[in-house]
N, C-alpha and C positions, 0 to 999 in steps of 0.2 A: 422590467422586463430581466430576466437572470443573464448575468456575462458568462460565456465560455471560456474561461482559459484553459492553457494548457497543462495539462498534467501528465509529468516525466515519471519513468521507474529509472533508479539508480542504485548499485551497488554502492555500499560503503567502504568497500577494498578499493574502489577505481578513484583515479583524481576528479575530484568533486571541482574544482576551481572554480570553472566554467558554469556551474550550474546557477540558474537566478530564480528568483522567487523563493520562497519558505521550504525548508527540510524538514519532512516528516519523516522519522524515522517508524516503522509499522512491523518492524519484529516485537515477537513476544517475548525474544531473549537478546540479551545484551552481546552485540557481536564481537568475537573475540579479538583481543589486540586493539581494539579501536578504543581511542580515547573519547571521552565526550566533548573533550573543547576540540578534539582535530574535526569531528563533522558539525560542530557549527547548527546544533539543530535548532529549530524552531519549537518544535513539540516532538514529542514522544507519546506515540497512541498503541500502549502495547495491548490494548483492549481488543481492537481491530484485527488482531492476528488471529490465525486458525487457533483454535482449542491444539491443547497439548496432545491430546489423545489422537486429533486429525492429524496434525504437524508428524507424530512420531509414526503413525500408520502409512502417510503418503514416503516419509523418507527421500524424499527429492527421485523418486524412481519415476520415469518417464511415462510407463507403461501403467501407470495410476494418474497419468494426469487428469484426466477426463472426469473419473470420479471424484478425483479431489477437487476438482473446480464447481463441479455440482455441489459436494457437501462444504464447500468454502461458501458459497452463494449462500446456501440455506442458514447458516452460522450467520454471516453478513445481515440477514432477513430478520434475524432474531437478536441482534444485535443496534438497535437503530441510534441508542446513543452516542456509542461509538463513529459509526456511520457520518450522523449528524456532524460529528467534531471534523471529519475529514471534509466533510462538503464545504464546513464555513472556512476552510482553510482554500480550499478550491473556489470560492465563490470570489476570496479576497482577492487573490491574484492566481500566476502561475505558483506552480507546486512540484516538487520533487518529494515521490515517495521512496521512501530510501530502505532497503533491504540486505542481506548478507547471507542469500544464498550463491552458489556456486555459479549455478543453470540460471541463466539469465529470463529463459523462455518459459519454465516451468518454476515457478512460485509465486507467494500470496500475492508480490504486489503487482503483477500482471492481471490477475483475476480481481484485484481492488480496484486498479485504476479502471478497468471496463467496466466494474461495478457502480463506480463513482461517475464516470462520462455517461454511463446510461440513465444514471440519476439525474443529472445535470440538463441531460437533454430531455426529460420527461417534463421539466419545468416551462421547460420554453413555449410560447405561448404559439398555439399552432394555425 
């Protein structure tokens, strides 16, 4: 049986002191002004980030959120290797998906977290 561990999202610019579990950066570009040492990452999975074209189209515009979410989900479905790498961390224990966007409610980490949770719940026996 697959254990369901906590999957959190956290902004890289926030105080990450209280974050327990693995820290996985899921941005396609390195966050400005943040040192690699400061993040204390367990993994960087750039391949799971939205494509450059999708990221630029979205531009963190909340009016485009629903379509962004749908398009990004389609990209995730086409990228099983990167998703599997994230799922491995989720199965191992609590994980924090780190992102750099200012908007905490409309960013790829929100979509990815929900996608990973749904995938893990799909593994649970009925």
